[in-house]
Backbone as JSON, one array per atom type, in Angstrom:
{
  "sequence": "MRATNNTIRNDRGESVEITRAILTDESEHDSTAFSDPNVIYGPHWTIQLTNDELEANDFTTHLLHFRPQLIHRALKIIEDLMITEVIHRAQASMVPAQ",
  "N": [[2.91, 3.31, 11.67], [-0.29, 4.56, 12.1], [-3.75, 4.08, 11.76], [-6.8, 5.83, 11.13], [-10.06, 5.93, 10.22], [-9.94, 7.11, 6.97], [-7.45, 8.19, 7.22], [-4.01, 8.31, 7.88], [-1.28, 8.34, 10.19], [1.83, 9.42, 9.56], [5.4, 8.57, 9.72], [6.53, 10.94, 10.53], [4.65, 12.02, 12.12], [2.6, 13.35, 10.89], [-0.74, 13.87, 9.69], [-2.19, 12.04, 7.1], [-4.34, 11.87, 4.44], [-5.71, 9.07, 2.9], [-6.67, 7.97, -0.23], [-6.49, 6.13, -2.2], [-5.41, 2.86, -3.08], [-2.74, 0.97, -4.26], [-2.1, -2.09, -5.46], [0.58, -4.27, -5.81], [1.81, -7.16, -7.4], [3.65, -10.2, -6.66], [5.6, -10.49, -8.67], [6.29, -7.93, -9.21], [7.61, -6.47, -7.16], [10.69, -6.4, -5.82], [12.45, -5.93, -3.33], [15.41, -4.37, -1.99], [15.8, -3.04, 0.25], [16.9, -2.46, 3.54], [15.06, -1.85, 5.49], [12.86, -3.27, 4.83], [11.17, -5.97, 5.9], [10.65, -8.25, 4.44], [12.64, -8.67, 2.64], [14.51, -10.77, 2.72], [13.11, -12.87, 1.73], [12.81, -12.54, -0.94], [11.11, -11.56, -4.03], [7.98, -9.94, -3.45], [4.68, -8.88, -2.39], [3.23, -5.58, -2.47], [1.48, -2.79, -1.06], [0.67, 0.34, -2.07], [-0.18, 3.15, -0.36], [-1.93, 6.0, -1.07], [-2.69, 9.33, -2.38], [-4.13, 11.96, -4.42], [-2.52, 14.27, -4.09], [-0.11, 13.27, -3.0], [0.69, 11.63, -5.12], [1.12, 13.53, -7.11], [3.36, 14.73, -6.16], [6.06, 13.7, -7.03], [5.2, 11.06, -7.01], [5.15, 10.09, -4.38], [4.52, 7.77, -1.87], [3.0, 5.78, 0.75], [4.33, 2.82, 1.59], [3.42, -0.49, 2.03], [4.67, -3.62, 2.88], [4.24, -7.08, 2.21], [3.83, -10.65, 2.54], [2.47, -12.94, 0.13], [0.82, -14.85, 1.4], [-0.31, -13.43, 3.41], [-2.28, -11.79, 2.45], [-4.87, -11.31, 3.34], [-4.51, -9.71, 5.6], [-3.48, -7.38, 4.48], [-5.64, -6.6, 2.87], [-7.45, -6.08, 4.88], [-6.39, -3.79, 6.02], [-6.84, -1.97, 3.93], [-9.63, -2.04, 3.94], [-10.16, -1.07, 6.56], [-9.23, 1.53, 6.29], [-11.15, 2.53, 4.69], [-10.92, 2.74, 1.91], [-11.89, 3.24, -1.36], [-10.98, 3.05, -3.91], [-9.07, 0.81, -5.52], [-6.25, -0.27, -7.13], [-4.95, -2.78, -9.12], [-1.87, -3.18, -10.0], [-0.39, -5.01, -11.56], [-2.18, -6.09, -13.39], [-3.24, -3.82, -14.32], [-5.86, -3.14, -13.88], [-8.87, -1.89, -12.47], [-10.25, -2.56, -9.37], [-12.96, -2.95, -7.08], [-12.7, -2.01, -3.62], [-12.77, -4.36, -0.94]],
  "CA": [[1.78, 3.93, 11.01], [-1.58, 4.33, 12.75], [-4.84, 4.44, 10.84], [-8.11, 6.21, 11.64], [-10.87, 6.15, 9.03], [-9.06, 7.04, 5.8], [-6.29, 9.01, 7.51], [-2.93, 7.65, 8.61], [-0.26, 9.22, 10.75], [3.1, 8.91, 9.03], [6.52, 8.51, 10.66], [6.81, 12.3, 11.03], [3.53, 12.45, 12.94], [1.65, 14.12, 10.09], [-1.93, 13.16, 9.23], [-2.23, 11.93, 5.64], [-5.57, 11.24, 3.96], [-5.46, 8.06, 1.87], [-7.85, 7.8, -1.07], [-6.24, 5.12, -3.23], [-4.44, 1.81, -2.77], [-2.23, 0.32, -5.46], [-1.58, -3.41, -5.11], [1.52, -4.86, -6.77], [1.96, -8.58, -7.1], [4.97, -10.74, -6.37], [6.56, -10.29, -9.75], [6.55, -6.51, -9.39], [8.39, -5.8, -6.13], [11.82, -7.16, -5.3], [13.13, -4.9, -2.57], [16.71, -4.61, -1.38], [15.85, -2.12, 1.38], [17.06, -3.09, 4.85], [13.87, -1.6, 6.29], [11.81, -4.17, 4.36], [11.36, -7.27, 6.56], [10.45, -9.33, 3.48], [13.74, -8.69, 1.67], [15.19, -12.07, 2.72], [12.26, -13.85, 1.04], [12.76, -12.24, -2.37], [9.97, -10.78, -4.51], [6.77, -10.03, -2.63], [3.62, -7.93, -2.74], [3.18, -4.33, -1.73], [0.34, -1.9, -1.26], [1.0, 1.75, -1.95], [-1.28, 3.98, 0.12], [-1.62, 7.29, -1.69], [-3.77, 10.24, -2.74], [-3.75, 12.78, -5.58], [-1.43, 15.18, -3.74], [1.12, 12.49, -2.9], [1.08, 11.18, -6.46], [1.61, 14.69, -7.85], [4.66, 15.07, -5.59], [7.0, 12.62, -7.37], [4.54, 9.79, -6.72], [5.46, 9.65, -3.03], [3.44, 6.98, -1.27], [3.32, 4.99, 1.93], [4.41, 1.48, 1.04], [3.32, -1.61, 2.95], [5.22, -4.85, 2.3], [3.66, -8.28, 2.82], [3.92, -11.9, 1.81], [1.17, -13.29, -0.46], [-0.01, -15.59, 2.36], [-0.92, -12.48, 4.34], [-3.12, -10.87, 1.68], [-6.03, -10.95, 4.15], [-4.13, -8.58, 6.46], [-3.37, -6.19, 3.63], [-7.0, -6.19, 2.49], [-8.08, -5.54, 6.09], [-5.9, -2.4, 6.13], [-7.59, -1.2, 2.93], [-11.01, -1.95, 4.44], [-10.17, -0.19, 7.73], [-9.02, 2.91, 5.83], [-12.32, 2.87, 3.88], [-10.45, 3.11, 0.58], [-12.81, 2.7, -2.36], [-10.29, 2.87, -5.19], [-7.94, -0.11, -5.42], [-5.72, -0.58, -8.46], [-4.01, -3.91, -9.16], [-0.93, -2.7, -11.01], [0.07, -6.08, -12.45], [-3.15, -6.25, -14.46], [-3.69, -2.47, -14.68], [-7.32, -3.09, -13.84], [-9.37, -1.33, -11.25], [-11.19, -3.44, -8.69], [-13.49, -2.28, -5.89], [-12.2, -2.48, -2.33], [-13.66, -5.33, -0.29]],
  "C": [[0.52, 3.58, 11.77], [-2.67, 4.85, 11.84], [-6.1, 4.8, 11.6], [-8.94, 6.61, 10.44], [-9.97, 6.07, 7.8], [-7.83, 7.93, 5.97], [-5.26, 8.18, 8.27], [-2.01, 8.71, 9.17], [1.08, 8.63, 10.31], [4.19, 8.97, 10.1], [6.9, 9.87, 11.22], [5.69, 12.85, 11.88], [2.48, 13.26, 12.21], [0.45, 13.25, 9.73], [-1.97, 13.2, 7.71], [-3.51, 11.21, 5.26], [-5.23, 10.3, 2.81], [-6.75, 7.84, 1.09], [-7.7, 6.67, -2.08], [-5.22, 4.11, -2.71], [-4.03, 1.15, -4.07], [-1.54, -0.97, -5.04], [-0.62, -3.88, -6.2], [1.71, -6.32, -6.4], [3.42, -8.96, -6.97], [6.01, -10.46, -7.43], [6.99, -8.84, -9.89], [7.52, -5.92, -8.37], [9.46, -6.73, -5.57], [12.74, -6.18, -4.59], [14.52, -5.35, -2.12], [16.88, -3.71, -0.16], [15.98, -2.88, 2.7], [15.83, -2.92, 5.72], [12.71, -2.52, 5.91], [12.04, -5.55, 4.97], [11.21, -8.45, 5.61], [11.61, -9.5, 2.52], [14.42, -10.06, 1.62], [14.39, -13.14, 1.97], [12.16, -13.59, -0.46], [11.52, -11.45, -2.75], [8.72, -11.01, -3.66], [5.79, -8.96, -3.07], [3.75, -6.66, -1.92], [1.83, -3.66, -1.98], [0.85, -0.49, -1.05], [-0.25, 2.48, -1.5], [-0.99, 5.4, -0.34], [-2.87, 8.15, -1.84], [-3.27, 11.11, -3.89], [-2.55, 13.68, -5.28], [-0.1, 14.44, -3.64], [1.62, 12.05, -4.27], [1.65, 12.33, -7.29], [3.01, 15.1, -7.38], [5.63, 13.91, -5.8], [6.49, 11.24, -7.01], [4.98, 9.21, -5.37], [4.26, 8.91, -2.47], [3.92, 6.36, 0.02], [3.23, 3.54, 1.5], [4.36, 0.44, 2.15], [3.82, -2.86, 2.24], [4.55, -6.04, 2.98], [3.86, -9.49, 1.93], [2.54, -12.25, 1.27], [0.25, -14.04, 0.5], [-0.76, -14.66, 3.31], [-1.79, -11.45, 3.63], [-4.33, -10.43, 2.5], [-5.72, -9.78, 5.08], [-4.05, -7.28, 5.66], [-4.75, -5.68, 3.23], [-7.75, -5.61, 3.68], [-7.64, -4.09, 6.3], [-6.67, -1.51, 5.17], [-9.02, -0.99, 3.41], [-11.09, -0.97, 5.61], [-9.99, 1.28, 7.34], [-10.18, 3.4, 4.96], [-11.92, 3.37, 2.5], [-11.36, 2.45, -0.45], [-12.15, 2.49, -3.71], [-9.05, 2.01, -4.98], [-7.51, -0.48, -6.83], [-4.75, -1.75, -8.32], [-3.06, -3.63, -10.31], [-0.53, -3.79, -12.0], [-0.87, -6.27, -13.63], [-3.65, -4.91, -14.98], [-5.2, -2.39, -14.74], [-7.75, -2.55, -12.49], [-10.39, -2.29, -10.65], [-11.71, -2.73, -7.46], [-12.87, -2.85, -4.62], [-13.23, -3.4, -1.7], [-14.02, -4.85, 1.09]]
}
């Protein structure tokens, strides 16, 4: 995935505008996907990069997996994409992007 402003290029080479990030905490995501490098460490955090169109289409999103110790990297991605709407799903509260 490559990011430019608030647009990313997905695995199919398509440009996707990202307007919202949804942060899930450790208790929320316990992946068993082989493509998830964090699967061997158990539950971890994710950020869903999405927009209204993606959410309307079966809530398809671009999911980033990371360990809690690397939250600064995840927040940097949100900052680089200039996303202003960040939802912390565990608390269902909206917080401004940093």
